[in-house]
MIMI-737057 format. One record per residue (C-alpha): residue number from 1; x, y, z. Coordinates in nm, 3 decimals, padded with zeros to 5 digits. Example, Ala and Ser with C-alpha at 12.3 -4.5 7.8 and 13.67 -1.06 7.14 Angstrom:
<atoms>
<atom><num>1</num><xx>01.230</xx><yy>-00.450</yy><zz>00.780</zz></atom>
<atom><num>2</num><xx>01.367</xx><yy>-00.106</yy><zz>00.714</zz></atom>
</atoms>
This chain:
<atoms>
<atom><num>1</num><xx>-01.337</xx><yy>03.379</yy><zz>-00.655</zz></atom>
<atom><num>2</num><xx>-01.488</xx><yy>03.034</yy><zz>-00.576</zz></atom>
<atom><num>3</num><xx>-01.325</xx><yy>02.856</yy><zz>-00.280</zz></atom>
<atom><num>4</num><xx>-01.188</xx><yy>02.558</yy><zz>-00.480</zz></atom>
<atom><num>5</num><xx>-01.019</xx><yy>02.787</yy><zz>-00.730</zz></atom>
<atom><num>6</num><xx>-00.886</xx><yy>03.008</yy><zz>-00.451</zz></atom>
<atom><num>7</num><xx>-00.733</xx><yy>02.712</yy><zz>-00.265</zz></atom>
<atom><num>8</num><xx>-00.583</xx><yy>02.572</yy><zz>-00.586</zz></atom>
<atom><num>9</num><xx>-00.436</xx><yy>02.910</yy><zz>-00.677</zz></atom>
<atom><num>10</num><xx>-00.299</xx><yy>02.962</yy><zz>-00.326</zz></atom>
<atom><num>11</num><xx>-00.137</xx><yy>02.619</yy><zz>-00.322</zz></atom>
<atom><num>12</num><xx>00.010</xx><yy>02.666</yy><zz>-00.667</zz></atom>
<atom><num>13</num><xx>00.154</xx><yy>03.004</yy><zz>-00.574</zz></atom>
<atom><num>14</num><xx>00.300</xx><yy>02.871</yy><zz>-00.248</zz></atom>
<atom><num>15</num><xx>00.463</xx><yy>02.575</yy><zz>-00.425</zz></atom>
<atom><num>16</num><xx>00.587</xx><yy>02.749</yy><zz>-00.739</zz></atom>
<atom><num>17</num><xx>00.726</xx><yy>03.057</yy><zz>-00.566</zz></atom>
<atom><num>18</num><xx>00.943</xx><yy>02.867</yy><zz>-00.319</zz></atom>
<atom><num>19</num><xx>01.316</xx><yy>02.917</yy><zz>-00.378</zz></atom>
<atom><num>20</num><xx>01.468</xx><yy>02.637</yy><zz>-00.582</zz></atom>
<atom><num>21</num><xx>01.734</xx><yy>02.564</yy><zz>-00.318</zz></atom>
<atom><num>22</num><xx>01.466</xx><yy>02.485</yy><zz>-00.057</zz></atom>
<atom><num>23</num><xx>01.399</xx><yy>02.131</yy><zz>-00.173</zz></atom>
<atom><num>24</num><xx>01.251</xx><yy>01.902</yy><zz>-00.437</zz></atom>
<atom><num>25</num><xx>00.927</xx><yy>01.929</yy><zz>-00.628</zz></atom>
<atom><num>26</num><xx>00.722</xx><yy>01.619</yy><zz>-00.711</zz></atom>
<atom><num>27</num><xx>00.447</xx><yy>01.630</yy><zz>-00.975</zz></atom>
<atom><num>28</num><xx>00.239</xx><yy>01.319</yy><zz>-01.036</zz></atom>
<atom><num>29</num><xx>-00.087</xx><yy>01.204</yy><zz>-01.190</zz></atom>
<atom><num>30</num><xx>-00.295</xx><yy>00.919</yy><zz>-01.046</zz></atom>
<atom><num>31</num><xx>-00.563</xx><yy>00.736</yy><zz>-01.241</zz></atom>
<atom><num>32</num><xx>-00.753</xx><yy>00.409</yy><zz>-01.253</zz></atom>
<atom><num>33</num><xx>-01.099</xx><yy>00.279</yy><zz>-01.171</zz></atom>
<atom><num>34</num><xx>-01.332</xx><yy>00.360</yy><zz>-00.882</zz></atom>
<atom><num>35</num><xx>-01.606</xx><yy>00.137</yy><zz>-00.737</zz></atom>
<atom><num>36</num><xx>-01.883</xx><yy>00.221</yy><zz>-00.488</zz></atom>
<atom><num>37</num><xx>-01.975</xx><yy>-00.024</yy><zz>-00.214</zz></atom>
<atom><num>38</num><xx>-02.209</xx><yy>00.233</yy><zz>-00.056</zz></atom>
<atom><num>39</num><xx>-02.375</xx><yy>00.554</yy><zz>-00.177</zz></atom>
<atom><num>40</num><xx>-02.679</xx><yy>00.637</yy><zz>00.037</zz></atom>
<atom><num>41</num><xx>-02.861</xx><yy>00.970</yy><zz>00.050</zz></atom>
<atom><num>42</num><xx>-03.162</xx><yy>01.128</yy><zz>00.221</zz></atom>
<atom><num>43</num><xx>-03.233</xx><yy>01.496</yy><zz>00.148</zz></atom>
<atom><num>44</num><xx>-03.345</xx><yy>01.668</yy><zz>00.359</zz></atom>
<atom><num>45</num><xx>-03.192</xx><yy>01.461</yy><zz>00.633</zz></atom>
<atom><num>46</num><xx>-03.491</xx><yy>01.484</yy><zz>00.864</zz></atom>
<atom><num>47</num><xx>-03.779</xx><yy>01.447</yy><zz>00.614</zz></atom>
<atom><num>48</num><xx>-03.653</xx><yy>01.294</yy><zz>00.291</zz></atom>
<atom><num>49</num><xx>-03.652</xx><yy>00.932</yy><zz>00.177</zz></atom>
<atom><num>50</num><xx>-03.332</xx><yy>00.732</yy><zz>00.207</zz></atom>
<atom><num>51</num><xx>-03.226</xx><yy>00.579</yy><zz>-00.124</zz></atom>
<atom><num>52</num><xx>-02.926</xx><yy>00.412</yy><zz>-00.284</zz></atom>
<atom><num>53</num><xx>-02.770</xx><yy>00.617</yy><zz>-00.562</zz></atom>
<atom><num>54</num><xx>-02.611</xx><yy>00.299</yy><zz>-00.699</zz></atom>
<atom><num>55</num><xx>-02.958</xx><yy>00.201</yy><zz>-00.826</zz></atom>
<atom><num>56</num><xx>-02.911</xx><yy>00.486</yy><zz>-01.075</zz></atom>
<atom><num>57</num><xx>-02.536</xx><yy>00.532</yy><zz>-01.125</zz></atom>
<atom><num>58</num><xx>-02.426</xx><yy>00.172</yy><zz>-01.077</zz></atom>
<atom><num>59</num><xx>-02.137</xx><yy>00.056</yy><zz>-00.861</zz></atom>
<atom><num>60</num><xx>-01.859</xx><yy>00.107</yy><zz>-01.117</zz></atom>
<atom><num>61</num><xx>-01.593</xx><yy>00.085</yy><zz>-01.224</zz></atom>
<atom><num>62</num><xx>-01.571</xx><yy>00.444</yy><zz>-01.345</zz></atom>
<atom><num>63</num><xx>-01.251</xx><yy>00.621</yy><zz>-01.453</zz></atom>
<atom><num>64</num><xx>-01.098</xx><yy>00.891</yy><zz>-01.236</zz></atom>
<atom><num>65</num><xx>-00.789</xx><yy>01.110</yy><zz>-01.218</zz></atom>
<atom><num>66</num><xx>-00.603</xx><yy>01.296</yy><zz>-00.943</zz></atom>
<atom><num>67</num><xx>-00.318</xx><yy>01.544</yy><zz>-00.959</zz></atom>
<atom><num>68</num><xx>-00.059</xx><yy>01.598</yy><zz>-00.685</zz></atom>
<atom><num>69</num><xx>00.217</xx><yy>01.854</yy><zz>-00.643</zz></atom>
<atom><num>70</num><xx>00.445</xx><yy>01.814</yy><zz>-00.339</zz></atom>
<atom><num>71</num><xx>00.716</xx><yy>02.063</yy><zz>-00.245</zz></atom>
<atom><num>72</num><xx>00.981</xx><yy>01.986</yy><zz>00.017</zz></atom>
<atom><num>73</num><xx>01.051</xx><yy>02.309</yy><zz>00.203</zz></atom>
<atom><num>74</num><xx>01.344</xx><yy>02.129</yy><zz>00.367</zz></atom>
<atom><num>75</num><xx>01.411</xx><yy>01.767</yy><zz>00.471</zz></atom>
<atom><num>76</num><xx>01.149</xx><yy>01.789</yy><zz>00.748</zz></atom>
<atom><num>77</num><xx>00.867</xx><yy>02.007</yy><zz>00.611</zz></atom>
<atom><num>78</num><xx>00.659</xx><yy>01.980</yy><zz>00.294</zz></atom>
<atom><num>79</num><xx>00.347</xx><yy>02.119</yy><zz>00.125</zz></atom>
<atom><num>80</num><xx>00.119</xx><yy>01.920</yy><zz>-00.106</zz></atom>
<atom><num>81</num><xx>-00.157</xx><yy>02.037</yy><zz>-00.336</zz></atom>
<atom><num>82</num><xx>-00.417</xx><yy>01.776</yy><zz>-00.441</zz></atom>
<atom><num>83</num><xx>-00.680</xx><yy>01.819</yy><zz>-00.712</zz></atom>
<atom><num>84</num><xx>-00.930</xx><yy>01.531</yy><zz>-00.703</zz></atom>
<atom><num>85</num><xx>-01.236</xx><yy>01.571</yy><zz>-00.927</zz></atom>
<atom><num>86</num><xx>-01.496</xx><yy>01.293</yy><zz>-00.919</zz></atom>
<atom><num>87</num><xx>-01.836</xx><yy>01.268</yy><zz>-01.088</zz></atom>
<atom><num>88</num><xx>-02.050</xx><yy>00.971</yy><zz>-01.189</zz></atom>
<atom><num>89</num><xx>-02.386</xx><yy>00.965</yy><zz>-01.365</zz></atom>
<atom><num>90</num><xx>-02.632</xx><yy>00.697</yy><zz>-01.469</zz></atom>
<atom><num>91</num><xx>-02.995</xx><yy>00.613</yy><zz>-01.534</zz></atom>
<atom><num>92</num><xx>-03.195</xx><yy>00.347</yy><zz>-01.356</zz></atom>
<atom><num>93</num><xx>-03.507</xx><yy>00.301</yy><zz>-01.145</zz></atom>
<atom><num>94</num><xx>-03.567</xx><yy>00.373</yy><zz>-00.779</zz></atom>
<atom><num>95</num><xx>-03.680</xx><yy>00.086</yy><zz>-00.557</zz></atom>
<atom><num>96</num><xx>-03.954</xx><yy>00.302</yy><zz>-00.397</zz></atom>
<atom><num>97</num><xx>-04.101</xx><yy>00.650</yy><zz>-00.421</zz></atom>
<atom><num>98</num><xx>-03.838</xx><yy>00.897</yy><zz>-00.302</zz></atom>
<atom><num>99</num><xx>-03.899</xx><yy>01.241</yy><zz>-00.154</zz></atom>
<atom><num>100</num><xx>-03.592</xx><yy>01.441</yy><zz>-00.255</zz></atom>
<atom><num>101</num><xx>-03.597</xx><yy>01.808</yy><zz>-00.159</zz></atom>
<atom><num>102</num><xx>-03.931</xx><yy>01.944</yy><zz>-00.287</zz></atom>
<atom><num>103</num><xx>-04.019</xx><yy>01.663</yy><zz>-00.527</zz></atom>
<atom><num>104</num><xx>-04.140</xx><yy>01.304</yy><zz>-00.511</zz></atom>
<atom><num>105</num><xx>-03.964</xx><yy>01.081</yy><zz>-00.763</zz></atom>
<atom><num>106</num><xx>-04.168</xx><yy>00.771</yy><zz>-00.834</zz></atom>
<atom><num>107</num><xx>-04.044</xx><yy>00.414</yy><zz>-00.836</zz></atom>
<atom><num>108</num><xx>-04.011</xx><yy>00.208</yy><zz>-01.154</zz></atom>
<atom><num>109</num><xx>-03.969</xx><yy>00.517</yy><zz>-01.377</zz></atom>
<atom><num>110</num><xx>-03.642</xx><yy>00.597</yy><zz>-01.557</zz></atom>
<atom><num>111</num><xx>-03.446</xx><yy>00.831</yy><zz>-01.331</zz></atom>
<atom><num>112</num><xx>-03.105</xx><yy>00.988</yy><zz>-01.390</zz></atom>
<atom><num>113</num><xx>-02.880</xx><yy>01.038</yy><zz>-01.093</zz></atom>
<atom><num>114</num><xx>-02.559</xx><yy>01.239</yy><zz>-01.070</zz></atom>
<atom><num>115</num><xx>-02.308</xx><yy>01.221</yy><zz>-00.787</zz></atom>
<atom><num>116</num><xx>-02.028</xx><yy>01.478</yy><zz>-00.773</zz></atom>
<atom><num>117</num><xx>-01.757</xx><yy>01.491</yy><zz>-00.507</zz></atom>
<atom><num>118</num><xx>-01.473</xx><yy>01.718</yy><zz>-00.613</zz></atom>
<atom><num>119</num><xx>-01.207</xx><yy>01.795</yy><zz>-00.353</zz></atom>
<atom><num>120</num><xx>-00.921</xx><yy>02.044</yy><zz>-00.355</zz></atom>
<atom><num>121</num><xx>-00.668</xx><yy>02.004</yy><zz>-00.078</zz></atom>
<atom><num>122</num><xx>-00.362</xx><yy>02.178</yy><zz>00.065</zz></atom>
<atom><num>123</num><xx>-00.161</xx><yy>01.960</yy><zz>00.304</zz></atom>
<atom><num>124</num><xx>00.127</xx><yy>02.041</yy><zz>00.539</zz></atom>
<atom><num>125</num><xx>00.353</xx><yy>01.755</yy><zz>00.651</zz></atom>
<atom><num>126</num><xx>00.620</xx><yy>01.740</yy><zz>00.920</zz></atom>
<atom><num>127</num><xx>00.855</xx><yy>01.442</yy><zz>00.894</zz></atom>
<atom><num>128</num><xx>00.925</xx><yy>01.341</yy><zz>01.253</zz></atom>
<atom><num>129</num><xx>01.111</xx><yy>01.015</yy><zz>01.183</zz></atom>
<atom><num>130</num><xx>01.355</xx><yy>00.935</yy><zz>00.901</zz></atom>
<atom><num>131</num><xx>01.591</xx><yy>00.659</yy><zz>00.998</zz></atom>
<atom><num>132</num><xx>01.692</xx><yy>00.331</yy><zz>00.838</zz></atom>
<atom><num>133</num><xx>01.418</xx><yy>00.197</yy><zz>00.612</zz></atom>
<atom><num>134</num><xx>01.133</xx><yy>00.395</yy><zz>00.774</zz></atom>
<atom><num>135</num><xx>01.008</xx><yy>00.748</yy><zz>00.716</zz></atom>
<atom><num>136</num><xx>00.705</xx><yy>00.888</yy><zz>00.903</zz></atom>
<atom><num>137</num><xx>00.533</xx><yy>01.223</yy><zz>00.883</zz></atom>
<atom><num>138</num><xx>00.221</xx><yy>01.391</yy><zz>01.020</zz></atom>
<atom><num>139</num><xx>00.039</xx><yy>01.715</yy><zz>00.966</zz></atom>
<atom><num>140</num><xx>-00.290</xx><yy>01.874</yy><zz>00.867</zz></atom>
<atom><num>141</num><xx>-00.485</xx><yy>01.961</yy><zz>00.554</zz></atom>
<atom><num>142</num><xx>-00.745</xx><yy>02.213</yy><zz>00.444</zz></atom>
<atom><num>143</num><xx>-00.997</xx><yy>02.049</yy><zz>00.210</zz></atom>
<atom><num>144</num><xx>-01.250</xx><yy>02.232</yy><zz>-00.003</zz></atom>
<atom><num>145</num><xx>-01.547</xx><yy>02.005</yy><zz>-00.079</zz></atom>
<atom><num>146</num><xx>-01.753</xx><yy>02.070</yy><zz>-00.391</zz></atom>
<atom><num>147</num><xx>-02.033</xx><yy>01.811</yy><zz>-00.373</zz></atom>
<atom><num>148</num><xx>-02.365</xx><yy>01.774</yy><zz>-00.552</zz></atom>
<atom><num>149</num><xx>-02.642</xx><yy>01.516</yy><zz>-00.589</zz></atom>
<atom><num>150</num><xx>-02.899</xx><yy>01.552</yy><zz>-00.868</zz></atom>
<atom><num>151</num><xx>-03.211</xx><yy>01.353</yy><zz>-00.957</zz></atom>
<atom><num>152</num><xx>-03.390</xx><yy>01.391</yy><zz>-01.293</zz></atom>
<atom><num>153</num><xx>-03.715</xx><yy>01.221</yy><zz>-01.393</zz></atom>
<atom><num>154</num><xx>-03.893</xx><yy>01.342</yy><zz>-01.704</zz></atom>
<atom><num>155</num><xx>-03.911</xx><yy>01.721</yy><zz>-01.691</zz></atom>
<atom><num>156</num><xx>-03.849</xx><yy>01.728</yy><zz>-01.316</zz></atom>
<atom><num>157</num><xx>-03.508</xx><yy>01.792</yy><zz>-01.164</zz></atom>
<atom><num>158</num><xx>-03.383</xx><yy>01.857</yy><zz>-00.812</zz></atom>
<atom><num>159</num><xx>-03.028</xx><yy>01.909</yy><zz>-00.687</zz></atom>
<atom><num>160</num><xx>-02.853</xx><yy>01.953</yy><zz>-00.358</zz></atom>
<atom><num>161</num><xx>-02.504</xx><yy>02.103</yy><zz>-00.367</zz></atom>
<atom><num>162</num><xx>-02.258</xx><yy>02.153</yy><zz>-00.084</zz></atom>
<atom><num>163</num><xx>-01.949</xx><yy>02.373</yy><zz>-00.090</zz></atom>
<atom><num>164</num><xx>-01.746</xx><yy>02.381</yy><zz>00.230</zz></atom>
<atom><num>165</num><xx>-01.407</xx><yy>02.383</yy><zz>00.398</zz></atom>
<atom><num>166</num><xx>-01.306</xx><yy>02.082</yy><zz>00.607</zz></atom>
<atom><num>167</num><xx>-00.993</xx><yy>02.050</yy><zz>00.826</zz></atom>
<atom><num>168</num><xx>-00.824</xx><yy>01.709</yy><zz>00.818</zz></atom>
<atom><num>169</num><xx>-00.542</xx><yy>01.534</yy><zz>00.998</zz></atom>
<atom><num>170</num><xx>-00.263</xx><yy>01.385</yy><zz>00.787</zz></atom>
<atom><num>171</num><xx>-00.040</xx><yy>01.077</yy><zz>00.828</zz></atom>
<atom><num>172</num><xx>00.230</xx><yy>00.958</yy><zz>00.590</zz></atom>
<atom><num>173</num><xx>00.458</xx><yy>00.656</yy><zz>00.617</zz></atom>
<atom><num>174</num><xx>00.710</xx><yy>00.498</yy><zz>00.380</zz></atom>
<atom><num>175</num><xx>00.911</xx><yy>00.175</yy><zz>00.407</zz></atom>
<atom><num>176</num><xx>01.208</xx><yy>00.135</yy><zz>00.173</zz></atom>
<atom><num>177</num><xx>01.201</xx><yy>-00.224</yy><zz>00.049</zz></atom>
<atom><num>178</num><xx>01.499</xx><yy>-00.172</yy><zz>-00.182</zz></atom>
<atom><num>179</num><xx>01.700</xx><yy>00.127</yy><zz>-00.298</zz></atom>
<atom><num>180</num><xx>01.438</xx><yy>00.221</yy><zz>-00.560</zz></atom>
<atom><num>181</num><xx>01.124</xx><yy>00.048</yy><zz>-00.429</zz></atom>
<atom><num>182</num><xx>00.912</xx><yy>00.177</yy><zz>-00.139</zz></atom>
<atom><num>183</num><xx>00.577</xx><yy>00.094</yy><zz>00.016</zz></atom>
<atom><num>184</num><xx>00.383</xx><yy>00.409</yy><zz>00.104</zz></atom>
<atom><num>185</num><xx>00.087</xx><yy>00.472</yy><zz>00.335</zz></atom>
<atom><num>186</num><xx>-00.087</xx><yy>00.808</yy><zz>00.299</zz></atom>
<atom><num>187</num><xx>-00.402</xx><yy>00.898</yy><zz>00.493</zz></atom>
<atom><num>188</num><xx>-00.610</xx><yy>01.204</yy><zz>00.576</zz></atom>
<atom><num>189</num><xx>-00.927</xx><yy>01.215</yy><zz>00.780</zz></atom>
<atom><num>190</num><xx>-01.151</xx><yy>01.376</yy><zz>01.038</zz></atom>
<atom><num>191</num><xx>-01.448</xx><yy>01.282</yy><zz>01.257</zz></atom>
<atom><num>192</num><xx>-01.728</xx><yy>01.473</yy><zz>01.429</zz></atom>
<atom><num>193</num><xx>-02.067</xx><yy>01.375</yy><zz>01.575</zz></atom>
<atom><num>194</num><xx>-02.232</xx><yy>01.491</yy><zz>01.251</zz></atom>
<atom><num>195</num><xx>-02.002</xx><yy>01.321</yy><zz>01.002</zz></atom>
<atom><num>196</num><xx>-01.663</xx><yy>01.182</yy><zz>00.909</zz></atom>
<atom><num>197</num><xx>-01.416</xx><yy>01.157</yy><zz>00.623</zz></atom>
<atom><num>198</num><xx>-01.121</xx><yy>00.928</yy><zz>00.549</zz></atom>
<atom><num>199</num><xx>-00.905</xx><yy>00.917</yy><zz>00.240</zz></atom>
<atom><num>200</num><xx>-00.628</xx><yy>00.657</yy><zz>00.260</zz></atom>
<atom><num>201</num><xx>-00.400</xx><yy>00.487</yy><zz>00.008</zz></atom>
<atom><num>202</num><xx>-00.142</xx><yy>00.209</yy><zz>00.014</zz></atom>
<atom><num>203</num><xx>00.092</xx><yy>00.213</yy><zz>-00.285</zz></atom>
<atom><num>204</num><xx>00.416</xx><yy>00.067</yy><zz>-00.414</zz></atom>
<atom><num>205</num><xx>00.646</xx><yy>00.331</yy><zz>-00.564</zz></atom>
<atom><num>206</num><xx>00.943</xx><yy>00.266</yy><zz>-00.794</zz></atom>
<atom><num>207</num><xx>01.192</xx><yy>00.549</yy><zz>-00.843</zz></atom>
<atom><num>208</num><xx>01.426</xx><yy>00.569</yy><zz>-01.144</zz></atom>
<atom><num>209</num><xx>01.762</xx><yy>00.745</yy><zz>-01.166</zz></atom>
<atom><num>210</num><xx>01.623</xx><yy>00.990</yy><zz>-01.423</zz></atom>
<atom><num>211</num><xx>01.372</xx><yy>01.144</yy><zz>-01.178</zz></atom>
<atom><num>212</num><xx>01.066</xx><yy>00.957</yy><zz>-01.305</zz></atom>
<atom><num>213</num><xx>00.873</xx><yy>00.725</yy><zz>-01.075</zz></atom>
<atom><num>214</num><xx>00.576</xx><yy>00.491</yy><zz>-01.106</zz></atom>
<atom><num>215</num><xx>00.322</xx><yy>00.380</yy><zz>-00.849</zz></atom>
<atom><num>216</num><xx>00.036</xx><yy>00.134</yy><zz>-00.812</zz></atom>
<atom><num>217</num><xx>-00.193</xx><yy>00.038</yy><zz>-00.528</zz></atom>
<atom><num>218</num><xx>-00.529</xx><yy>00.080</yy><zz>-00.357</zz></atom>
<atom><num>219</num><xx>-00.714</xx><yy>00.385</yy><zz>-00.224</zz></atom>
<atom><num>220</num><xx>-01.031</xx><yy>00.408</yy><zz>-00.018</zz></atom>
<atom><num>221</num><xx>-01.252</xx><yy>00.712</yy><zz>00.042</zz></atom>
<atom><num>222</num><xx>-01.530</xx><yy>00.687</yy><zz>00.301</zz></atom>
<atom><num>223</num><xx>-01.748</xx><yy>00.931</yy><zz>00.486</zz></atom>
<atom><num>224</num><xx>-02.050</xx><yy>01.154</yy><zz>00.487</zz></atom>
<atom><num>225</num><xx>-02.276</xx><yy>01.377</yy><zz>00.693</zz></atom>
<atom><num>226</num><xx>-02.586</xx><yy>01.320</yy><zz>00.906</zz></atom>
<atom><num>227</num><xx>-02.786</xx><yy>01.626</yy><zz>01.007</zz></atom>
<atom><num>228</num><xx>-03.129</xx><yy>01.781</yy><zz>00.954</zz></atom>
<atom><num>229</num><xx>-03.031</xx><yy>01.923</yy><zz>00.614</zz></atom>
<atom><num>230</num><xx>-02.861</xx><yy>01.623</yy><zz>00.459</zz></atom>
<atom><num>231</num><xx>-02.785</xx><yy>01.255</yy><zz>00.513</zz></atom>
<atom><num>232</num><xx>-02.529</xx><yy>01.113</yy><zz>00.274</zz></atom>
<atom><num>233</num><xx>-02.267</xx><yy>00.841</yy><zz>00.317</zz></atom>
<atom><num>234</num><xx>-02.048</xx><yy>00.684</yy><zz>00.051</zz></atom>
<atom><num>235</num><xx>-01.766</xx><yy>00.430</yy><zz>00.045</zz></atom>
<atom><num>236</num><xx>-01.541</xx><yy>00.429</yy><zz>-00.261</zz></atom>
<atom><num>237</num><xx>-01.260</xx><yy>00.194</yy><zz>-00.363</zz></atom>
<atom><num>238</num><xx>-00.989</xx><yy>00.287</yy><zz>-00.614</zz></atom>
<atom><num>239</num><xx>-00.752</xx><yy>00.063</yy><zz>-00.810</zz></atom>
<atom><num>240</num><xx>-00.480</xx><yy>00.313</yy><zz>-00.890</zz></atom>
<atom><num>241</num><xx>-00.171</xx><yy>00.357</yy><zz>-01.101</zz></atom>
<atom><num>242</num><xx>00.031</xx><yy>00.666</yy><zz>-01.165</zz></atom>
<atom><num>243</num><xx>00.349</xx><yy>00.830</yy><zz>-01.287</zz></atom>
<atom><num>244</num><xx>00.539</xx><yy>01.128</yy><zz>-01.159</zz></atom>
<atom><num>245</num><xx>00.859</xx><yy>01.326</yy><zz>-01.186</zz></atom>
<atom><num>246</num><xx>01.084</xx><yy>01.468</yy><zz>-00.916</zz></atom>
<atom><num>247</num><xx>01.260</xx><yy>01.791</yy><zz>-01.009</zz></atom>
</atoms>
């Protein structure tokens, strides 16, 4: 079974098989527009040509969607499953000849580029502070990355895909502005000498008495890798809105 499907199945089983008296279950969908302020690639990392994928795909906005399921094991401990598919495609021209894998793609010729960065994530959170208006939690996440970059020019096509597991640190904070309105910070990230990743969001969340809630805010996703096999760094910005229900 592919790793993304395995992680999604494992998270779903863990969440859905918990006893109902353990805590609450939140299901929500997040959507909106995503913009790129950076999307650079060089493949292979030690011999390819660095180019800007935005010359082909544009900078956005492009629509996106994310799904979250969060289960409170008890007031202090929670699990969250995140499904975050993302793919953009476009046709443009390269600013110079680009060596990409085993091909040279020439400048000033129509070229189609595809950028895929699907992530599937299982997060554990421990709430270490819940007093007054503030609630803070920390933990860790296992992220499965399903990434791919493709260039097509005429009858020529080259792709570089990357499937891997990445451990992340997790931080969550919430400030209750009013009884039903909260400001929420949620961030996950990691760093190493060969790359980094950060996914952080600031949202306003409004909870109703019926169990439904709405949210709106900003998310940023930044990171990449730099090694002999691949050089790729992207910075994405999301204008988000969403709805959810707490069971």
